[in-house]
C-alpha positions as CSV (number, residue, x, y, z in Angstrom):
1,M,28.0,89.8,178.9
2,R,29.9,92.7,176.8
3,V,28.0,95.4,175.3
4,L,29.2,97.1,172.3
5,H,29.2,101.1,172.3
6,L,29.9,103.1,169.3
7,S,30.8,106.9,169.2
8,P,28.1,109.0,167.9
9,C,30.1,109.8,164.9
10,F,30.9,106.2,164.0
11,A,27.1,105.4,164.6
12,I,26.2,108.1,161.8
13,L,28.7,106.7,159.4
14,A,27.5,103.2,160.2
15,A,23.9,104.1,159.6
16,C,24.8,105.4,156.3
17,G,26.4,102.1,155.2
18,F,30.1,102.8,155.9
19,G,32.1,100.7,158.2
20,D,35.3,102.0,160.0
21,D,37.4,101.3,156.9
22,G,35.6,103.5,154.5
23,R,34.1,100.6,152.4
24,L,30.2,100.6,151.6
25,Q,28.7,97.7,153.6
26,S,25.8,96.3,151.7
27,G,22.6,94.9,153.4
28,V,23.9,95.8,157.1
29,D,21.9,98.0,159.2
30,A,24.7,98.9,161.8
31,A,22.8,101.6,163.2
32,A,20.0,99.1,164.5
33,N,22.8,97.2,166.2
34,V,24.6,100.0,168.2
35,D,23.5,98.5,171.4
36,A,23.6,95.0,170.5
37,A,25.1,92.3,172.9
38,V,28.3,90.8,171.7
39,D,28.1,87.7,173.9
40,A,24.6,86.8,173.8
41,P,23.9,83.5,175.3
42,I,23.0,80.5,173.2
43,D,20.2,78.2,174.0
44,A,21.9,74.7,174.5
45,R,18.7,72.7,174.7
46,P,18.9,69.8,172.1
47,M,16.1,69.7,169.5
48,A,15.3,66.3,170.1
49,Q,16.1,63.3,172.4
50,T,15.8,59.8,171.1
51,F,15.5,56.6,173.2
52,E,15.8,53.3,171.1
53,A,15.3,49.7,171.8
54,R,15.8,46.6,169.4
55,P,14.2,43.8,171.5
56,A,13.7,41.2,168.6
57,T,11.0,39.9,170.8
58,A,7.8,37.9,169.7
59,I,4.4,39.3,170.2
60,P,2.5,36.7,172.1
61,D,-0.4,35.5,169.9
62,N,-3.8,36.5,171.1
63,E,-2.7,37.6,174.3
64,P,-4.4,40.6,175.7
65,T,-1.4,41.8,177.9
66,G,0.6,41.7,174.9
67,I,4.5,42.6,175.3
68,S,5.9,46.0,176.4
69,V,9.2,47.6,175.4
70,P,10.2,50.1,178.3
71,F,12.2,53.3,178.3
72,N,13.7,54.9,181.4
73,V,13.5,58.6,180.5
74,N,15.2,60.7,183.0
75,T,16.9,63.3,180.8
76,V,14.2,65.3,179.2
77,T,13.5,68.8,180.6
78,F,11.4,70.2,178.0
79,A,9.4,68.8,174.8
80,T,6.7,70.3,172.7
81,S,5.9,66.7,171.2
82,A,7.0,63.4,170.6
83,E,7.0,60.7,168.2
84,V,7.1,56.9,168.2
85,Q,8.7,54.9,165.6
86,V,8.0,51.2,165.3
87,G,9.2,48.2,163.3
88,V,7.2,45.1,163.5
89,A,7.2,41.9,161.3
90,H,3.9,40.4,161.2
91,T,2.0,38.9,158.1
92,F,-1.5,40.3,159.2
93,R,-0.7,43.7,160.7
94,G,-4.5,44.3,161.3
95,D,-4.1,42.2,164.2
96,V,-1.6,44.5,166.3
97,R,-2.8,47.3,168.6
98,I,0.0,49.5,169.6
99,E,-0.1,51.8,172.8
100,L,2.3,54.5,174.4
101,L,2.1,54.2,178.3
102,R,3.6,56.3,181.0
103,G,3.9,54.2,184.0
104,T,0.6,52.2,183.8
105,T,-1.4,54.9,182.1
106,V,-2.2,54.7,178.4
107,L,-1.2,58.1,176.9
108,K,-2.5,57.3,173.5
109,V,-3.7,54.2,171.4
110,L,-1.2,54.5,168.5
111,K,-2.7,52.0,166.2
112,M,-6.0,50.1,166.8
113,E,-6.5,46.6,165.5
114,S,-8.2,46.5,162.2
115,T,-8.9,44.3,159.1
116,D,-5.7,45.4,157.3
117,A,-4.4,42.2,156.0
118,N,-1.0,43.7,154.7
119,D,2.3,42.7,156.1
120,N,4.5,44.5,158.7
121,I,4.1,47.7,160.4
122,N,6.8,50.3,159.9
123,E,5.1,53.6,161.1
124,T,5.8,56.8,162.9
125,Y,3.1,58.0,165.3
126,Q,2.9,61.6,166.4
127,I,2.1,62.7,170.0
128,T,1.2,66.2,170.7
129,G,2.5,68.2,173.8
130,A,-1.3,67.9,175.3
131,E,-1.2,64.2,174.9
132,L,2.3,64.0,176.3
133,G,1.5,65.9,179.4
134,A,3.7,65.8,182.4
135,P,5.7,64.7,184.2
136,L,8.3,64.1,181.0
137,N,10.8,62.1,183.0
138,A,9.2,58.6,183.8
139,I,9.0,55.0,182.7
140,Y,7.4,55.0,179.3
141,S,6.5,52.0,177.4
142,V,5.2,50.9,174.0
143,R,2.9,48.0,174.3
144,F,2.1,45.6,171.3
145,I,-0.9,43.3,171.5
146,D,-1.8,40.8,169.0
147,T,-5.6,40.6,169.2
148,D,-6.1,37.4,167.1
149,Q,-4.7,33.9,166.9
150,G,-3.0,32.1,164.1
151,V,-0.1,34.7,163.1
152,I,2.8,35.7,165.3
153,G,4.7,38.9,164.8
154,T,8.2,40.3,166.2
155,V,8.9,43.7,167.4
156,A,12.3,44.7,165.6
157,Y,12.9,48.3,167.0
158,V,11.0,50.9,168.7
159,R,12.2,54.7,168.8
160,L,10.7,57.2,171.4
161,T,11.7,60.7,170.4
162,F,11.0,64.0,172.5
163,K,11.0,67.2,170.4
164,V,11.2,70.8,170.6
165,T,9.6,72.6,167.8
């Protein structure tokens, strides 16, 4: 790392708003930056890491184990939150329960079964850092359970995104 050191004479001129070429520099407080680092390190962490699956798989009808869409997460070093986006074709979305798991542990129930008779699920669910916990690198899965019989749905896509905010 290099540090820029200015002569006291130049620092005084810079503090008055003048650069080394004699022109007025508007909006620049050069005196405050006299000892500023020129080659400051840059934080290279990505702001989000996304894992995606497009299984196009049917959700078993009235089956308590449902279907799981797994993600092998092994590159996340830091996250303050996460989100799960799902796309499910189903003609009675109230039948479907959705859970986020790490290993065999349910981290969060994303959607409870209900009496909602509308079609399809295209939603984004938020997971806080406290809900996410640790370790970050693990096998995660999103489980879809159809809690009633008579209507079959299909998982079109699932995205699991770890975010730094």
